[in-house]
C-alpha positions in Angstrom: -3.8 -23.9 -19.8 -1.9 -20.9 -18.7 -4.6 -18.5 -16.9 -4.7 -15.2 -17.3 -5.1 -12.9 -14.7 -5.1 -8.9 -14.9 -5.6 -6.2 -12.6 -6.8 -2.8 -13.3 -6.5 -0.7 -10.4 -3.8 -0.5 -7.5 -6.0 2.0 -5.1 -9.4 3.7 -5.1 -8.3 6.6 -7.3 -5.9 5.0 -10.2 -6.6 5.4 -13.5 -10.2 5.1 -14.5 -9.2 4.1 -18.4 -7.8 1.2 -16.7 -10.2 -1.2 -17.1 -11.3 -0.9 -20.6 -7.4 -0.6 -21.8 -7.0 -4.0 -20.0 -9.7 -5.5 -21.9 -9.1 -3.8 -25.2 -5.0 -4.7 -25.1 -5.3 -8.6 -25.6 -6.5 -11.7 -24.2 -7.7 -12.3 -20.1 -9.7 -14.5 -18.5 -10.3 -12.3 -15.5 -9.7 -8.6 -14.7 -9.0 -8.1 -10.7 -8.8 -4.5 -9.0 -7.9 -3.5 -5.9 -9.6 -1.0 -4.5 -8.6 -0.5 -1.0 -6.1 0.9 1.3 -5.9 1.3 5.2 -6.9 5.2 4.1 -9.3 4.1 1.9 -12.0 2.2 4.6 -11.9 5.2 6.7 -12.8 7.4 4.0 -15.5 5.2 3.0 -16.6 4.7 6.9 -16.9 8.7 6.8 -19.4 8.4 3.3 -21.3 5.2 5.3 -22.1 7.7 8.3 -23.6 10.5 5.7 -25.3 7.4 4.2 -26.0 4.5 5.3 -26.6 3.3 1.4 -22.8 4.4 0.6 -19.1 2.6 2.0 -18.3 1.1 -1.2 -16.2 3.0 -4.1 -18.0 4.7 -6.3 -15.6 4.6 -9.3 -15.9 1.3 -10.2 -19.5 1.0 -10.4 -19.2 3.8 -12.8 -16.2 1.8 -14.3 -18.8 -1.1 -15.2 -21.3 1.1 -16.7 -18.5 2.1 -19.7 -17.4 -1.6 -19.4 -19.5 -4.4 -18.1 -21.0 -5.5 -21.8 -17.6 -5.3 -23.5 -16.5 -7.8 -20.1 -19.2 -9.9 -21.0 -18.3 -10.0 -24.6 -15.0 -11.5 -24.1 -16.0 -13.4 -21.6 -13.4 -11.9 -19.2 -14.5 -12.5 -15.3 -14.4 -9.0 -13.0 -13.1 -9.2 -9.6 -12.6 -6.9 -7.2 -12.5 -5.6 -3.5 -14.4 -2.1 -4.2 -17.5 -3.3 -1.8 -15.3 -1.6 1.2 -18.0 -1.6 4.0 -20.9 -2.6 1.5 -20.3 -4.9 -0.7 -24.3 -6.1 -1.2 -25.0 -3.1 -1.9 -22.6 -2.5 -4.7 -23.9 -5.5 -6.0 -27.4 -4.6 -5.5 -26.2 -1.5 -8.0 -24.7 -4.1 -10.0 -27.4 -5.9 -11.0 -30.0 -2.4 -11.6 -27.0 -1.5 -14.0 -26.7 -5.0 -15.6 -30.6 -4.4 -16.0 -30.6 -1.0 -17.5 -28.2 -2.1 -20.1 -29.9 -4.8 -20.9 -27.3 -7.4 -19.8 -27.5 -10.9 -18.3 -24.6 -10.5 -15.7 -24.3 -12.9 -12.8 -23.6 -11.0 -9.9 -22.3 -12.5 -6.5 -20.7 -10.6 -3.5 -18.8 -12.1 -0.4 -18.9 -10.2 3.3 -18.6 -11.3 6.6 -15.7 -8.9 7.2 -17.2 -6.3 8.6 -17.0 -6.0 12.5 -18.1 -2.8 13.4 -21.3 -4.0 14.7 -19.8 -7.0 17.2 -16.7 -4.8 17.7 -17.4 -3.9 21.6 -18.3 -7.1 22.4 -15.2 -8.7 20.3 -13.1 -6.7 22.7 -12.0 -3.9 19.6 -13.7 -1.4 21.2 -16.1 1.3 19.5 -13.8 2.2 16.2 -15.4 3.9 13.0 -14.6 1.0 10.9 -13.8 -3.3 11.9 -12.6 -5.1 9.1 -11.5 -8.4 9.4 -8.6 -9.7 5.8 -10.5 -12.3 4.6 -9.1 -14.8 1.7 -10.3 -16.0 -1.3 -12.3 -19.0 -0.7 -15.7 -16.8 -0.8 -14.8 -15.9 -4.2 -13.7 -19.2 -5.0 -17.3 -20.3 -4.0 -19.1 -17.4 -6.0 -17.1 -18.2 -9.2 -17.7 -22.2 -9.0 -21.6 -21.5 -8.6 -20.6 -19.2 -12.1 -20.3 -16.1 -11.2 -19.7 -13.4 -14.1 -18.8 -10.6 -11.5 -17.7 -11.0 -7.8 -17.4 -8.1 -5.3 -15.8 -8.1 -1.9 -15.1 -6.0 1.0 -11.9 -6.6 2.7 -10.0 -9.4 1.7 -6.3 -9.3 1.3 -5.3 -7.8 -1.4 -3.3 -10.8 -3.5 -6.9 -12.9 -2.5 -8.7 -11.3 -5.9 -5.8 -13.0 -8.0 -5.6 -16.3 -5.7 -9.5 -17.0 -5.3 -9.9 -16.8 -9.7 -6.7 -19.2 -9.4 -8.0 -21.8 -7.0 -11.2 -21.9 -8.6 -10.1 -22.6 -12.5 -7.8 -25.5 -11.0 -9.7 -26.9 -8.5 -6.8 -26.4 -6.0 -7.7 -27.8 -2.3 -7.6 -25.8 0.7 -3.9 -27.7 1.8 -2.6 -26.7 -1.1 -0.3 -24.9 0.4 2.4 -24.2 -3.0 0.1 -23.7 -5.1 -1.6 -21.3 -3.2 1.4 -19.4 -2.1 2.6 -18.8 -5.7 -0.8 -17.1 -6.3 -0.1 -14.9 -3.6 3.2 -14.3 -4.7 2.0 -13.3 -8.3 -1.0 -11.8 -6.5 1.4 -9.3 -4.5 3.1 -8.1 -7.4 0.2 -7.2 -9.6 -2.1 -5.8 -7.0 -0.6 -2.4 -6.8 -1.1 -2.2 -10.3 1.5 0.4 -12.3 3.8 -0.6 -9.4 5.2 -3.9 -11.3 5.8 -2.6 -14.9 7.8 0.5 -14.0 6.0 2.7 -11.7 7.5 4.2 -8.6 10.6 2.2 -10.2 13.9 3.0 -8.5 16.0 2.7 -12.0 13.1 4.5 -13.8 16.1 7.0 -15.4 16.7 3.0 -17.7 13.8 2.7 -19.5 12.0 4.5 -21.2 8.6 4.5 -18.7 5.7 6.9 -20.4 2.4 5.9 -19.0 2.5 2.5 -17.8 0.6 -0.5 -18.8 -1.0 -2.7 -16.1 0.2 -5.8 -14.9 -0.7 -9.6 -15.5 0.0 -12.4 -14.1 -0.3 -15.7 -16.1 -0.6 -18.4 -13.4 -0.2 -22.3 -14.1 -1.5 -25.2 -12.2 1.7 -25.3 -10.1 1.1 -21.7 -8.9 4.4 -20.6 -10.8 3.9 -17.5 -13.0 4.6 -15.3 -15.3 4.4 -11.3 -14.9 3.6 -9.4 -18.0 1.5 -6.6 -20.1 -0.3 -6.1 -22.5 1.9 -6.0 -25.8 2.5 -2.3 -27.1 1.5 -0.2 -23.5 4.1 1.6 -21.8 6.6 1.0 -18.9 8.8 -2.3 -18.6 8.6 -5.7 -17.0 12.4 -7.2 -15.6 13.3 -8.8 -12.6 14.0 -5.3 -10.5 10.4 -4.2 -11.1 8.7 -7.7 -9.8 11.5 -7.5 -7.2 10.7 -4.4 -5.8 6.7 -5.0 -5.7 7.8 -8.5 -4.0 9.8 -6.6 -1.3 6.6 -4.0 -1.0 5.2 -4.1 2.8 5.8 -7.8 3.2 7.9 -7.2 7.1 9.8 -11.2 6.9 10.1 -14.1 5.4 6.8 -15.7 6.2 4.0 -13.4 4.5 1.1 -14.6 6.4 -2.3 -14.7 5.0 -5.9 -15.9 6.1 -5.6 -19.2 3.9 -1.4 -19.7 3.1 1.7 -18.5 4.7 3.4 -17.3 1.9 7.4 -18.3 2.4 9.2 -15.2 0.0 13.0 -17.0 0.4 11.8 -19.6 -1.3 10.8 -18.2 -4.7 13.2 -17.4 -8.0 12.6 -15.4 -11.1 13.8 -15.5 -14.1 13.6 -13.4 -17.0 11.1 -15.4 -20.0 11.6 -12.7 -22.7 10.8 -9.2 -23.2 8.4 -8.0 -20.5 8.3 -11.5 -19.1 9.0 -12.6 -15.4 8.6 -16.1 -14.1 8.0 -16.8 -10.4 8.5 -20.3 -9.4 9.9 -22.3 -6.3 7.2 -20.7 -4.0 6.5 -22.6 -0.7 3.6 -22.0 1.2 2.7 -23.1 5.0 -0.3 -23.7 6.7 -2.0 -20.1 7.9 -2.2 -18.5 11.4 -5.4 -19.6 13.5 -6.0 -15.6 13.5 -7.1 -13.2 11.0 -5.7 -9.5 11.2 -8.5 -7.0 11.7 -8.1 -3.4 10.7 -9.6 -0.9 12.9 -10.3 3.0 12.1 -11.2 5.3 14.9 -11.5 9.2 14.8 -9.3 10.8 16.5 -9.6 14.0 16.8 -9.3 17.3 14.7 -5.7 18.5 12.5 -5.0 21.7 10.5 -1.7 23.0 9.6 0.0 26.3 7.6 3.5 26.7 6.4 4.7 30.5 6.6 7.6 31.4 3.9 10.9 32.7 4.6 12.9 34.7 2.2 16.2 35.4 1.9 18.4 36.4 5.2 18.2 35.2 9.0 16.0 32.5 8.3 16.9 30.5 11.4 15.5 34.0 13.8 12.6 34.5 11.0 11.5 31.3 12.2 11.9 31.3 16.0 10.2 34.7 15.5 7.0 33.3 14.4 7.0 30.6 16.4 7.5 32.3 19.5 4.6 34.9 18.0 2.0 32.0 17.6 2.6 30.3 20.6 1.8 33.1 22.8 -1.0 33.7 21.5 -2.1 30.2 21.9 -1.3 29.9 25.5 -4.2 30.1 26.9 -5.6 26.8 25.1 -3.3 25.4 23.1 -3.5 22.6 20.7 -3.0 19.2 22.8 -0.1 18.5 19.9 1.8 20.8 18.3 4.7 20.1 15.7 7.3 22.3 13.4 9.1 21.4 10.6 11.9 23.9 8.8 12.4 22.7 5.4 15.8 24.3 4.5 15.1 25.2 0.4 16.4 28.2 0.7 19.7 28.6 -1.3 22.1 31.2 -1.1 22.5 33.9 -4.0 19.8 32.7 -5.2 18.5 33.8 -8.5 14.6 33.3 -7.7 12.8 34.4 -4.6 11.1 30.8 -4.5 14.8 29.1 -4.2 15.8 31.8 -1.8 13.0 31.0 0.8 12.9 28.0 3.1 9.6 26.6 4.3 8.5 26.3 8.5 5.6 23.9 8.3 3.2 23.9 11.8 0.6 21.4 12.2 -1.7 21.0 15.4 -3.7 18.2 16.3 -6.7 18.7 19.4 -9.9 17.2 20.5 -12.0 20.5 20.0 -12.3 21.6 16.1 -12.4 25.4 17.2 -8.9 25.2 18.7 -7.4 23.5 15.9 -9.7 25.2 13.4 -9.9 29.1 12.7 -8.5 29.8 16.2 -5.4 28.3 15.2 -5.0 29.5 12.0 -6.8 32.9 12.5 -3.8 33.3 14.8 -1.5 32.4 11.9 -2.3 35.1 9.7 -2.9 37.8 12.4 0.7 38.0 12.6 0.9 39.0 9.0 2.0 42.7 9.5 3.8 42.2 12.9 6.4 39.7 12.5 9.5 38.6 10.1 10.1 40.8 7.1 8.8 39.0 3.7 6.1 37.3 6.3 3.5 35.2 3.9 1.8 31.9 4.4 1.3 29.4 1.2 -2.5 28.9 1.6 -5.4 31.0 3.1 -6.6 30.2 7.1 -9.0 27.0 6.7 -11.4 25.1 9.3 -9.7 22.3 11.1 -10.9 18.7 9.6 -10.9 15.1 11.3 -8.0 12.8 11.2 -8.3 9.1 12.1 -6.5 6.9 14.1 -5.1 3.1 12.5 -4.6 0.3 14.7 -4.6 -3.4 14.0 -6.0 -6.5 15.9 -5.9 -9.9 15.7 -8.9 -12.3 16.2 -9.6 -16.3 16.0 -10.4 -17.0 12.5 -13.7 -18.8 14.0 -14.9 -15.9 15.4 -15.1 -14.0 11.7 -18.1 -15.5 9.6 -16.9 -15.2 5.5 -19.9 -15.7 3.7 -20.1 -15.9 0.1 -23.8 -14.6 -1.6 -23.8 -16.8 -4.8 -26.0 -15.4 -7.5 -28.9 -16.5 -7.4 -28.6 -15.5 -3.6 -28.3 -18.6 -2.1 -26.0 -18.0 0.8 -22.5 -20.4 1.4 -20.5 -20.2 4.8 -16.8 -20.3 4.6 -14.9 -22.7 7.0 -11.4 -21.2 8.5 -8.9 -23.1 7.5 -8.7 -26.6 9.0 -4.9 -26.4 9.2 -3.2 -23.8 11.0 0.4 -22.7 12.3 1.1 -20.2 14.6 3.3 -17.4 12.7 7.0 -17.5 13.5 9.5 -15.8 12.2 12.3 -17.7 10.1 16.2 -18.2 11.1 18.3 -15.6 9.9 20.0 -16.7 6.9 23.9 -17.4 7.2 25.7 -14.5 5.7 27.5 -14.5 2.3 31.5 -14.5 2.5 32.3 -10.2 2.7 33.0 -9.4 -0.9 37.3 -8.5 -0.8 37.2 -5.4 -2.6 39.7 -2.7 -2.8 39.4 0.8 -3.0 35.9 2.5 -2.1 34.0 5.8 -3.4 31.4 8.1 -1.9 28.6 7.8 -3.6 24.7 7.8 -2.9 23.9 4.4 -1.7 20.9 4.5 -4.7 24.6 3.9 -7.4 23.7 0.2 -7.4 20.9 -0.2 -5.2 17.2 0.3 -5.1 14.6 0.4 -2.9 10.8 0.3 -2.6 9.0 1.2 0.6 5.6 2.1 2.4 3.4 2.1 5.3 1.6 -0.7 7.4 -0.5 1.5 9.6 1.9 3.4 11.7 5.3 1.3 11.1 7.5 2.3 7.9 8.8 -0.8 5.6 11.6 -0.4 3.2 12.9 -2.4 0.9 16.3 -2.5 -0.5 17.7 -4.9 -2.8 21.1 -5.0 -5.2 21.7 -6.9 -8.9 24.4 -8.8 -8.6 25.9 -11.3 -6.1 29.1 -9.4 -5.6 26.6 -6.4 -4.6 24.5 -8.6 -2.4 28.0 -9.3 -0.4 28.7 -5.9 0.0 25.3 -4.6 1.2 24.4 -7.4 3.5 27.3 -6.5 5.8 27.4 -2.8 4.8 23.9 -1.8 5.8 23.2 -3.7 9.5 20.3 -1.7 11.5 22.9 0.7 13.0 24.0 1.9 9.4 20.4 1.8 8.5 19.8 4.6 11.1 22.7 6.6 10.6 22.0 7.0 7.3 18.4 8.3 8.3 18.2 9.9 11.6 14.7 10.1 11.7 15.2 6.3 12.8 17.2 6.7 15.9 15.6 6.0 19.1 12.9 4.0 17.2 12.8 0.0 16.7 14.4 -0.8 13.7 14.1 -5.2 12.3 16.1 -6.3 9.0 15.1 -9.1 7.4 17.1 -10.9 4.7 16.2 -12.2 1.5 18.7 -13.2 -0.1 17.4 -15.2 -3.0 16.7 -12.0 -4.3 19.9 -9.9 -2.9 17.5 -7.9 -1.0 16.7 -7.5 2.7 14.0 -5.7 3.9 13.9 -3.2 7.4 10.9 -2.3 9.3 11.1 0.7 11.2 8.2 0.6 14.0 6.4 3.9 14.9 7.7 6.2 12.1 4.0 7.0 10.9 2.6 7.6 14.3 -1.0 6.2 14.3 -1.0 5.4 10.9 -1.6 7.4 7.5 -4.7 9.1 8.5 -3.5 10.7 11.3 -0.8 12.6 9.3 2.2 12.4 11.6 5.1 12.8 9.1 6.4 14.5 6.0 5.3 11.8 3.7 3.2 9.9 5.7 2.7 7.0 4.1 6.9 6.0 3.8 6.0 6.5 0.1 10.0 8.5 -0.4 11.7 6.7 2.4 13.4 4.4 0.3 14.4 7.4 -1.9 16.0 9.3 0.8 18.1 6.4 1.9 18.6 5.9 -1.8 20.2 9.8 -2.0 22.4 9.1 1.3 26.1 8.7 0.9 28.2 5.8 1.7 31.8 4.2 1.0 30.7 2.0 -2.0 33.7 -0.3 -3.3 34.9 1.0 -6.6 34.4 -2.6 -8.0 30.9 -2.7 -8.2 30.5 1.0 -9.6 
């Protein structure tokens, strides 16, 4: 019988009401939630610095206060990575909550990912947080012991879906195809409404409203149908599923601690309204190492934005830049970045549309240098600089920023412990069968499209895109919706053309990965995001809109495709 796993959170801060909506909207066997991201771990790390009992997603606890009884009544198990840096603390808080509510609920947790206490001896330096990406088998152990709620620390995003499926169907550690199918389903639904029309390139083709959250109906062989509760907003089609499959995957081999999933083997097919079947997924042995996410405090940052209105925009920008840098010459910040956004229009009929924005961001190890010494110097120019001087915000103090890096450790060096509802601790061994990760050979290209006249239009006229971050790298997936369009795209959108369309990527390493089964390709741009999202290195620090920028760029497209 199909096993229905729903998701109610794609990030820490997602729609609070989603848990109740998913529990009341239709039948489910398991409800999952993903609360962790690279930036979230830094936030939780700072929370833990203030109070050692913190470090988990407090929102999840409040959601359970409202919905734990409802989940118990409906027989829906809860699996979430909301434990963050303190899954044991969250499990304790949940037991206290259940007792207060008078509920008989069995609660378990998974730990071992937090390596910060051993970071130095493991050669990881002295980070604020150090968390290995664990897999699904600790969750499996907890569910097999009868847990109603399982909370984890840093497991892979898909593991909260793979674990329940593996426990339900009794998959073995080497059932790689079934596990890979569940990883694909988990990867689609773990980001919540991104699978049901949120952040979707072709959103104008559908009535989006407030999209419902996704469900994966997983079969015994790992194949699945992605859907949502009836009557909820949004849409599920091959486009929304393709977009999410491409999200931050790098290449055809998507490595995890339990299985390496071959995204170049899966097939998508419409299975009725708001239903997309994923089948044919092949899996391989996982690599022998686990990824470890490291967050360190990099220093302090600050910023201010000057508004430049009307005439002589470039001259006004040059003047205030010269003045501010002169005022900071005795002790300039270690890093100063200027960006002029020409949002102004000639002969504008409103003051706002007549204005450009000059943004300056600074970083320094000394909070005083990046603090009021910087913003104060900017504001002191108010009566002594360009005509019409004003800024968008008052002076502020510097704020700390983080630096993200990734490391890799042999899996056997990382503990993986399931703490069962009765308190028994079970060690989870790493995978016995492993295989070093390597790139797949580039597939043979299809015959180029034999086309006639072309028309210069935005690439997004025929191509969708989805982009995001992996540390300091940006991932940008592009797909089209017909074989003819694919035959054109794969020959036209080369790395060289990509760099021409997105000049910010010039000089950076860019790799293109092809996924012909999805009529898609993924570009990885190394170093575009500096030291990761927490370092705020650029406008759009998570590259969320990088794909939409690409779609807006004009290119010669064959008229037969239009």
